[in-house]
C-alpha positions in Angstrom: 35.2 1.1 5.7 32.5 1.8 3.3 33.9 0.2 0.2 33.0 -3.1 1.6 30.0 -2.7 2.3 28.8 -0.5 -0.4 29.1 -0.1 -4.3 28.5 4.2 -5.7 27.7 3.9 -9.4 26.8 7.7 -9.5 28.4 10.6 -8.4 25.1 12.7 -7.3 23.0 11.3 -3.8 19.6 11.2 -4.6 20.5 9.3 -8.2 23.1 6.6 -6.0 22.8 3.1 -6.4 23.5 1.0 -3.2 24.4 -2.1 -4.1 24.9 -3.7 -0.7 26.7 -6.5 -1.6 28.8 -9.8 -0.1 27.9 -12.6 2.7 27.3 -12.8 6.5 25.2 -9.8 8.6 25.9 -6.5 7.5 24.8 -2.9 9.1 24.3 0.6 7.0 24.1 3.2 9.5 22.5 5.7 7.5 20.3 8.2 9.8 18.8 10.3 6.5 19.6 9.0 3.2 18.0 10.0 0.1 19.4 7.4 -2.8 18.2 6.7 -6.6 18.1 2.7 -5.7 19.4 0.3 -3.0 20.3 -3.1 -4.1 20.7 -6.2 -2.2 22.8 -9.2 -2.9 24.5 -11.8 -1.4 24.2 -14.1 1.9 22.7 -12.9 5.8 20.5 -10.1 7.4 21.5 -6.3 5.5 20.1 -3.8 9.0 19.4 -0.6 8.1 19.9 2.2 11.1 18.4 5.2 10.3 15.5 6.6 8.2 15.9 6.1 4.2 14.5 7.8 1.4 14.7 5.4 -1.9 13.4 7.6 -4.8 14.0 4.5 -7.9 13.0 2.0 -5.5 14.8 -1.2 -3.3 15.6 -4.0 -5.4 16.2 -7.9 -3.1 17.8 -10.0 -4.6 18.1 -14.2 -3.1 19.4 -15.3 -0.3 19.1 -11.6 1.7 17.4 -10.7 4.5 16.7 -6.4 4.7 16.0 -5.5 8.5 15.0 -2.4 9.3 13.0 -3.9 12.9 16.0 -3.3 14.9 15.0 0.7 15.0 11.1 0.3 13.5 11.3 3.2 11.5 10.3 4.6 7.9 10.9 4.2 4.7 10.0 5.6 1.5 10.6 3.6 -1.6 10.0 4.9 -5.2 9.5 1.0 -6.3 9.9 -2.2 -5.0 10.9 -5.7 -6.1 11.4 -9.0 -4.3 13.7 -11.6 -6.5 14.2 -14.1 -3.7 15.1 -11.9 -0.7 13.3 -11.3 2.6 12.0 -7.5 4.2 11.7 -8.2 8.1 10.1 -4.9 8.6 9.2 -4.8 12.5 6.6 -2.5 13.7 8.4 0.3 10.6 6.1 1.3 7.8 7.0 1.2 4.2 5.8 4.3 1.9 5.1 4.2 -1.7 6.1 7.2 -3.2 6.1 8.1 -7.0 3.7 8.3 -10.0 4.0 4.9 -12.3 5.7 2.5 -10.2 5.5 -1.1 -9.6 5.9 -3.7 -6.5 7.2 -6.8 -8.5 9.5 -9.4 -8.6 9.4 -13.4 -8.3 8.8 -13.7 -4.4 6.1 -12.1 -2.3 7.0 -9.9 0.5 5.8 -9.6 4.1 5.6 -6.1 4.4 5.4 -3.7 7.5 2.8 -1.5 7.1 2.4 0.0 3.5 1.4 3.7 3.2 0.2 5.2 0.0 1.8 8.8 -0.4 -0.5 11.5 -2.2 0.6 11.3 -5.7 1.7 7.8 -5.4 0.8 6.0 -8.3 2.1 2.2 -7.8 0.7 -1.2 -10.0 1.5 -4.8 -7.5 2.3 -7.1 -10.1 2.7 -10.4 -7.9 1.3 -11.5 -4.3 2.0 -9.4 -1.3 0.6 -8.5 2.6 0.9 -6.1 5.2 0.1 -5.5 8.7 -1.8 -2.3 7.7 -2.6 0.0 4.6 -3.0 3.2 4.6 -4.0 5.9 1.3 -2.2 9.7 2.8 -4.9 12.5 2.3 -2.8 15.1 0.2 -3.6 17.6 -2.8 -2.7 14.9 -4.9 -4.3 11.2 -5.6 -2.7 8.4 -4.3 -3.4 4.7 -6.4 -2.3 1.5 -5.6 -3.6 -1.3 -8.0 -3.4 -5.1 -8.6 -2.0 -5.5 -12.0 -2.8 -8.9 -13.2 -4.2 -11.6 -10.6 -2.4 -10.2 -7.4 -3.5 -10.4 -4.2 -2.2 -8.7 -1.1 -3.4 -9.8 2.4 -3.8 -7.8 5.2 -3.7 -9.0 8.7 -4.6 -5.2 10.2 -6.5 -2.5 8.7 -6.9 -0.5 6.1 -7.7 3.6 6.1 -8.9 5.3 2.9 -8.9 9.1 3.5 -10.1 11.8 1.2 -7.5 13.7 -0.6 -7.8 17.9 -0.1 -8.5 18.9 -3.7 -10.7 17.7 -6.2 -9.1 14.0 -7.5 -9.3 10.2 -6.1 -7.5 8.3 -3.6 -8.3 4.5 -4.9 -7.7 1.5 -3.9 -8.2 -0.4 -7.6 -8.5 -4.2 -7.1 -8.9 -5.6 -10.5 -8.4 -9.2 -11.6 -6.5 -9.5 -8.5 -7.8 -10.3 -4.7 -7.8 -8.7 -1.4 -8.7 -10.0 1.7 -8.7 -8.0 4.8 -8.7 -9.8 8.9 -9.1 -6.1 10.4 -11.3 -2.9 9.8 -11.9 -1.0 6.2 -12.9 2.7 7.1 -13.6 5.4 3.9 -13.4 8.8 5.3 -14.1 11.5 4.0 -15.2 14.3 5.8 -14.9 16.3 3.8 -17.8 18.7 2.0 -16.2 19.8 -1.4 -17.8 17.1 -4.2 -15.5 14.7 -6.0 -12.7 14.8 -3.1 -13.5 11.0 -3.7 -11.8 7.9 -1.7 -12.5 4.9 -3.5 -11.9 1.2 -3.1 -12.7 0.1 -7.0 -13.1 -3.8 -7.4 -13.3 -4.2 -10.7 -13.6 -8.0 -11.5 -11.8 -9.0 -8.8 -12.4 -9.4 -5.1 -12.4 -7.8 -2.0 -13.1 -10.2 1.5 -13.1 -8.1 4.6 -13.5 -9.7 8.1 -13.3 -6.7 10.5 -16.4 -4.0 10.4 -16.5 -1.1 7.1 -17.4 2.0 7.8 -18.5 4.9 5.3 -17.5 7.7 7.3 -19.9 11.0 7.8 -20.2 14.1 5.5 -22.5 15.8 3.4 -21.4 15.3 0.4 -22.6 11.6 0.0 -20.6 10.3 -3.3 -17.3 11.3 -1.8 -16.5 7.8 0.4 -17.4 4.9 -2.4 -17.1 1.1 -2.2 -17.4 0.4 -6.3 -18.2 -3.5 -7.4 -18.3 -3.7 -11.0 -18.4 -8.0 -12.5 -15.9 -8.6 -9.1 -17.6 -9.4 -5.6 -17.0 -7.5 -2.1 -17.9 -9.7 1.3 -18.5 -7.8 4.4 -18.1 -10.8 7.4 -19.1 -7.9 10.2 -20.6 -5.0 10.5 -21.2 -2.6 7.5 -21.8 1.0 8.8 -23.3 2.9 5.3 -23.1 7.0 7.0 -22.3 8.9 4.2 -21.2 7.5 0.6 -22.2 5.4 -1.6 -22.4 1.8 -2.7 -21.9 1.5 -6.1 -22.7 -0.6 -8.7 -21.1 -1.0 -12.5 -21.8 -4.1 -13.3 -23.2 -7.4 -12.8 -21.0 -7.8 -9.4 -21.9 -8.6 -5.7 -21.6 -7.0 -2.3 -22.2 -10.1 0.1 -23.8 -9.6 3.4 -22.8 -11.6 6.7 -23.5 -9.3 9.6 -26.1 -6.1 9.8 -26.4 -3.2 7.6 -26.3 0.1 9.6 -27.3 2.0 6.5 -28.5 6.3 7.4 -30.3 8.7 5.7 -27.3 10.3 3.7 -25.6 7.6 2.1 -26.8 6.3 -1.7 -26.6 2.6 -2.9 -26.4 2.7 -6.9 
């Protein structure tokens, strides 16, 4: 009986809040779900089976585990708050969607792959980790911004794709920091000006263990790694095809390996 598992607080599906409460292991069997919000509380593992869209975000309460690892499906969320819970994501992808949204809470989340959708604007206000980070190519800008001193640890690769119109997809590392164990690709092969893919390290820091590539195109300023008063450390090869390395302040770029500079690239 669903009343043993859910408490519905509104009467329309896309604005529905599902309070997934109670002790012990439970299952949401939702092949296609489109909800307003999802809240977990109580003990045990709450397992999602099937794809789900949570327009207004997920809240994990203390002591609960939300699991998508059994079916490894993709989950789309319009916000994320972790107040003491755990996400078991397996090889699934959590897509961040919606404007003016946050990742926050009292507890770090170990995400599987994270994807920043076209049109998404998220501020991360606490420390978190993920297995990979991708910015989707689309007609509207997608941004992920570090709020305060927040730290993001990426155990895999980062791919920052160029938007399809004259907007900017951006990973904004402000006073916080990020470390990437895999590779970083800033892809901007389109030739229209101002279709920008950008990593912007203002006063924070970015450290990349794997190789970094600024992709090939004919508009050199579309793929950008930009530094203000912060720092970027390249521990492996940097291949600078097209694109730009830009200083907007007295920051630093540290090179511990080879730097391959093509004729079309710019350093400003």
